[in-house]
Structures are given as C-alpha cells and as structure tokens.
PAZAPA-4460 file (N, C-alpha, C; in steps of 0.05 Angstrom, whole numbers, plus 32768, in hexadecimal, padded with zeros to 4 digits):
% residues 97
    n_x    n_y    n_z   ca_x   ca_y   ca_z    c_x    c_y    c_z   seq   type   mol
   80BC   827B   8017   80AE   8276   8030   8094   8266   802B     1      M     A
   8085   826E   8016   806D   825F   800F   8072   8242   8009     2      K     A
   8089   823D   7FFC   8090   8221   7FF5   8095   8211   800E     3      T     A
   80A2   821D   8022   80A7   820F   803B   808D   8209   8049     4      I     A
   807B   821C   804A   8061   8218   8057   8051   8202   8049     5      I     A
   8051   8202   802E   8043   81ED   801F   8050   81D2   8025     6      K     A
   806B   81D1   8025   8079   81B8   802B   8071   81AD   8047     7      F     A
   8071   81BF   805A   806A   81B7   8076   804D   81AD   8078     8      M     A
   803B   81BA   8069   801F   81B1   8068   801D   8195   805D     9      A     A
   802B   8190   8047   802A   8175   803A   8036   8161   804D    10      V     A
   804C   8167   8059   805A   8155   806B   8047   814F   8083    11      L     A
   803A   8163   808E   8027   815E   80A4   8010   814C   809B    12      S     A
   8006   8150   8083   7FF1   813F   8079   7FFA   8122   8076    13      F     A
   8012   811E   806B   801C   8103   8068   8021   80F6   8083    14      I     A
   802B   8105   8096   802E   80FA   80B1   8014   80F2   80BE    15      C     A
   7FFF   8102   80B9   7FE5   80FC   80C4   7FDA   80E2   80B8    16      A     A
   7FDE   80DF   809E   7FD5   80C6   8091   7FE5   80AF   809C    17      L     A
   7FFE   80B2   809F   800F   809C   80A9   8007   8094   80C5    18      S     A
   7FFF   80A7   80D5   7FF7   80A1   80F1   7FDE   808F   80F2    19      A     A
   7FCE   8091   80DD   7FB5   8081   80DD   7FBA   8065   80D2    20      Q     A
   7FCF   8062   80C3   7FD5   8048   80B6   7FE7   8037   80C7    21      A     A
   7FE5   801D   80C1   7FF9   800B   80CD   8014   8014   80C1    22      T     A
   8029   8013   80D0   8043   801C   80C5   804B   800E   80AB    23      P     A
   8042   7FF6   80A8   8049   7FE7   808F   803B   7FF3   8077    24      L     A
   8024   8000   807B   8015   800A   8064   801E   8026   805B    25      Y     A
   802E   8034   806C   8035   804F   8065   8043   8051   804A    26      T     A
   8053   803D   8043   8061   803E   8029   804E   8038   8012    27      K     A
   8036   802F   8017   8022   8028   8003   8010   8040   7FFC    28      C     A
   800F   8053   800E   7FFC   806A   800B   7FFF   8079   7FF1    29      I     A
   8018   807E   7FE9   801D   808F   7FD2   8010   8083   7FB9    30      A     A
   8011   8069   7FB5   8005   805D   7F9D   7FE8   8053   7FA1    31      C     A
   7FE3   8048   7FB9   7FC9   803B   7FBD   7FB5   804C   7FCC    32      H     A
   7FBD   8063   7FD6   7FAC   8075   7FE5   7FAA   806D   8003    33      G     A
   7FA0   8080   8013   7F9F   807C   8030   7F90   8063   8038    34      E     A
   7F7B   805C   8029   7F6B   8045   8030   7F6A   8030   801A    35      A     A
   7F7E   8030   8009   7F7F   801C   7FF3   7F6A   8021   7FDE    36      G     A
   7F62   803B   7FDC   7F4C   8042   7FCA   7F55   8049   7FAD    37      E     A
   7F6F   804A   7FA9   7F79   8053   7F8E   7F83   803B   7F7E    38      K     A
   7F81   803D   7F64   7F8E   802B   7F52   7FAB   8035   7F4F    39      S     A
   7FBE   8026   7F59   7FDA   802F   7F58   7FE3   8034   7F3C    40      A     A
   7FEA   804D   7F36   7FF3   8056   7F1C   7FDF   804F   7F06    41      L     A
   7FC6   804D   7F0E   7FB0   8046   7EFC   7FB5   802B   7EEE    42      N     A
   7FC4   8019   7EFC   7FCA   7FFF   7EF1   7FC2   7FE7   7F02    43      K     A
   7FBC   7FED   7F1B   7FB5   7FD7   7F2E   7F97   7FD6   7F34    44      S     A
   7F8F   7FC0   7F3F   7F74   7FBF   7F49   7F74   7FCE   7F64    45      I     A
   7F5D   7FD6   7F6D   7F5B   7FE5   7F86   7F5C   7FD2   7F9D    46      I     A
   7F70   7FD4   7FAE   7F75   7FC0   7FC2   7F60   7FBF   7FD8    47      I     A
   7F52   7FD5   7FDD   7F3E   7FD5   7FF2   7F26   7FC4   7FE9    48      K     A
   7F23   7FBF   7FD0   7F0D   7FAF   7FC6   7F14   7F91   7FC5    49      D     A
   7F2C   7F8A   7FCC   7F34   7F6E   7FCC   7F2D   7F61   7FE6    50      M     A
   7F27   7F48   7FE6   7F23   7F39   7FFF   7F3E   7F36   800C    51      S     A
   7F3E   7F30   8026   7F57   7F2C   8034   7F67   7F15   8027    52      K     A
   7F59   7F00   8021   7F66   7EE9   8015   7F73   7EF0   7FFA    53      D     A
   7F64   7EFF   7FEA   7F6F   7F07   7FCF   7F87   7F1A   7FD3    54      A     A
   7F85   7F2C   7FE6   7F9C   7F3E   7FEB   7FB5   7F2E   7FF4    55      F     A
   7FB0   7F1C   8006   7FC7   7F0C   8010   7FD3   7EFB   7FFA    56      I     A
   7FC2   7EEF   7FEA   7FCC   7EDF   7FD3   7FDB   7EF0   7FBF    57      A     A
   7FD1   7F08   7FBA   7FDF   7F1A   7FA8   7FFB   7F22   7FB3    58      A     A
   7FFC   7F29   7FCD   8015   7F31   7FD9   8029   7F1A   7FD9    59      M     A
   8020   7F02   7FDF   8032   7EEB   7FDF   803A   7EE5   7FC2    60      K     A
   8028   7EE9   7FAF   802F   7EE5   7F93   8044   7EFA   7F89    61      G     A
   8040   7F13   7F91   8054   7F27   7F8B   806F   7F20   7F97    62      Y     A
   806E   7F17   7FB0   8087   7F10   7FBE   8095   7EF9   7FAF    63      K     A
   8086   7EE6   7FA6   8092   7ECF   7F98   8098   7ED4   7F7A    64      A     A
   808D   7EEB   7F70   8091   7EF1   7F54   807E   7EE3   7F41    65      G     A
   8068   7ED8   7F4D   8055   7EC9   7F3D   803B   7ED8   7F37    66      T     A
   8038   7EF1   7F41   801F   7F00   7F3E   8026   7F1B   7F33    67      Y     A
   8013   7F25   7F24   8015   7F41   7F1B   801B   7F43   7EFD    68      G     A
   8017   7F5B   7EF4   801C   7F61   7ED7   8030   7F77   7ED6    69      K     A
   8028   7F8F   7ECE   803A   7FA5   7ECB   8049   7FAD   7EE4    70      E     A
   803C   7FAA   7EFB   8048   7FB3   7F14   8057   7F9C   7F23    71      M     A
   805A   7F86   7F16   8065   7F6E   7F23   8081   7F73   7F30    72      K     A
   8093   7F80   7F21   80AE   7F84   7F2B   80AE   7F98   7F42    73      A     A
   809E   7FAE   7F3F   809D   7FC2   7F55   8091   7FB6   7F6E    74      M     A
   807C   7FA7   7F6B   806E   7F9B   7F82   807F   7F85   7F8F    75      M     A
   808E   7F76   7F7F   809F   7F62   7F8A   80B3   7F6E   7F9E    76      K     A
   80BE   7F85   7F96   80D0   7F93   7FA8   80C2   7F9C   7FC2    77      A     A
   80A9   7FA3   7FC0   809A   7FAC   7FD8   8092   7F94   7FEA    78      Q     A
   808A   7F7E   7FDD   8080   7F67   7FEC   8096   7F55   7FF7    79      A     A
   80AC   7F53   7FE9   80C1   7F40   7FF0   80CA   7F41   800D    80      F     A
   80CE   7F59   8019   80D8   7F5A   8034   80C2   7F53   8049    81      P     A
   80A9   7F51   8041   8094   7F4C   8055   8091   7F2E   805C    82      L     A
   808D   7F29   8075   8088   7F0E   807E   8069   7F09   807E    83      N     A
   8061   7EF1   8083   8044   7EEA   8082   8034   7EFB   8096    84      D     A
   803F   7F00   80AE   8031   7F0F   80C2   802D   7F2C   80B9    85      A     A
   8041   7F37   80AC   803F   7F53   80A2   802B   7F55   808B    86      Q     A
   802B   7F41   807A   8017   7F41   8064   7FFB   7F3F   8070    87      I     A
   7FF7   7F2E   8084   7FDD   7F2C   8092   7FD6   7F47   809F    88      Q     A
   7FE9   7F54   80AB   7FE4   7F6F   80B8   7FDA   7F83   80A3    89      E     A
   7FE7   7F83   808C   7FDE   7F95   8076   7FC2   7F8D   806D    90      L     A
   7FBD   7F74   806A   7FA2   7F6B   8061   7F8D   7F73   8075    91      A     A
   7F93   7F70   808F   7F80   7F79   80A4   7F7B   7F97   80A3    92      N     A
   7F90   7FA6   809F   7F8E   7FC3   809E   7F7C   7FCC   8086    93      F     A
   7F82   7FC0   806F   7F72   7FC8   8057   7F55   7FBF   805A    94      I     A
   7F50   7FA9   8066   7F35   7F9F   8069   7F24   7FB1   807B    95      A     A
   7F31   7FC0   808D   7F23   7FD2   809F   7F1C   7FEC   8092    96      K     A
   7F27   7FF2   807B   7F22   800B   806E   7F09   800B   805D    97      K     A
***
C-alpha cells in the first residue's frame, strides 16, 4: 500500500511539472530538469544558461548530427522529429525560466 501511495505522489508531482511546461519540454525534464537547470547525466551544459540562439543552433546541430559530444546520438534522436517552430518554442520556454 505504501508503494502505491509513493507511486501516486511521484506521478502527481510529474504531472504538475508537465502542466507548467510546454508539452514539447515534458520529455526533457528527466535529464535537464524542470527549468533546464540540470546538466543532463552530468555531461551537458546547462541549457537555461544558453542564449536562445545558442540553444537553437545546438538543437539544429543535434538534428543534423553535426553538434555534440558524448550525448550526440541520444540528442539526435530527440531533436530529429522537431521542426523549426518547435525548436523555437522550446527555446522560448527555456529562456523564460
């Protein structure tokens, strides 16, 4: 019973975070944090500290496979389905944090 209660509490917390984020950012929260404040897996730069232009360039570079180091393959898979408008939406969301 305690496990179920803990699970429901965690699920509620995640849903609350997701409600505050643009839907596109919800898949980013686990690695980058609610506001882009985390270094993903202690390997990335902190995205909330990036300028919009730098973030957009990084995402387009991940999408093209021309940007990144250790996380290049993982991030290519995340960025590839995004169009320019969605990348801009993510950049705007992160800039507000």
